[in-house]
C-alpha positions in Angstrom: 0.0 -0.1 0.0 1.3 3.3 -1.1 0.9 6.2 1.4 0.6 9.6 0.0 0.3 12.9 1.9 -3.3 13.3 0.6 -4.4 10.0 2.2 -3.3 11.3 5.6 -6.4 12.1 7.6 -4.6 15.2 9.0 -4.0 16.7 5.6 -7.5 18.1 5.5 -7.1 19.8 8.8 -3.8 21.3 7.9 -5.3 22.6 4.7 -8.3 24.0 6.7 -6.0 25.7 9.2 -3.8 27.3 6.4 -6.6 28.9 4.6 -9.6 31.0 5.9 -11.9 30.5 2.9 -11.4 26.6 3.2 -12.1 26.8 6.9 -15.3 28.7 6.2 -16.4 25.9 3.7 -15.5 23.3 6.3 -17.5 24.9 9.1 -20.4 25.4 7.0 -20.5 21.8 5.6 -19.9 20.4 9.0 -22.7 22.4 10.4 -25.1 21.1 7.6 -24.0 17.4 8.2 -24.6 17.8 12.0 -28.4 17.9 11.3 -28.2 14.1 11.0 -25.4 13.9 13.7 -22.6 13.5 11.3 -19.4 15.5 11.7 -18.1 15.3 8.1 -18.0 18.0 5.5 -18.5 15.5 2.6 -21.8 14.5 4.2 -22.8 18.1 4.5 -21.9 18.5 0.8 -24.3 15.6 0.0 -27.0 17.1 2.0 -26.6 20.5 0.2 -26.6 18.6 -3.1 -29.8 16.7 -2.1 -31.6 19.8 -0.9 -30.8 21.6 -4.1 -31.9 18.8 -6.4 -35.1 18.5 -4.3 -35.8 22.2 -4.5 -34.9 22.3 -8.3 -37.2 19.4 -9.0 -40.0 21.2 -7.4 -39.4 24.4 -9.3 -38.0 26.4 -6.5 -34.2 26.5 -6.9 -34.0 29.7 -4.9 
């Protein structure tokens, strides 16, 4: 198994601490994912996508 720096779990946290914009995105996505008691920015992104697809399907994308 080849280990790269991007497969390191701490890579994301180092990236978050190095850039205020990425920190804002991380906090926003984690906040959205915690609705379902998940502390993961990827889960938050999936929730945002599902909300957008549902709203767009109903004709209310705003």
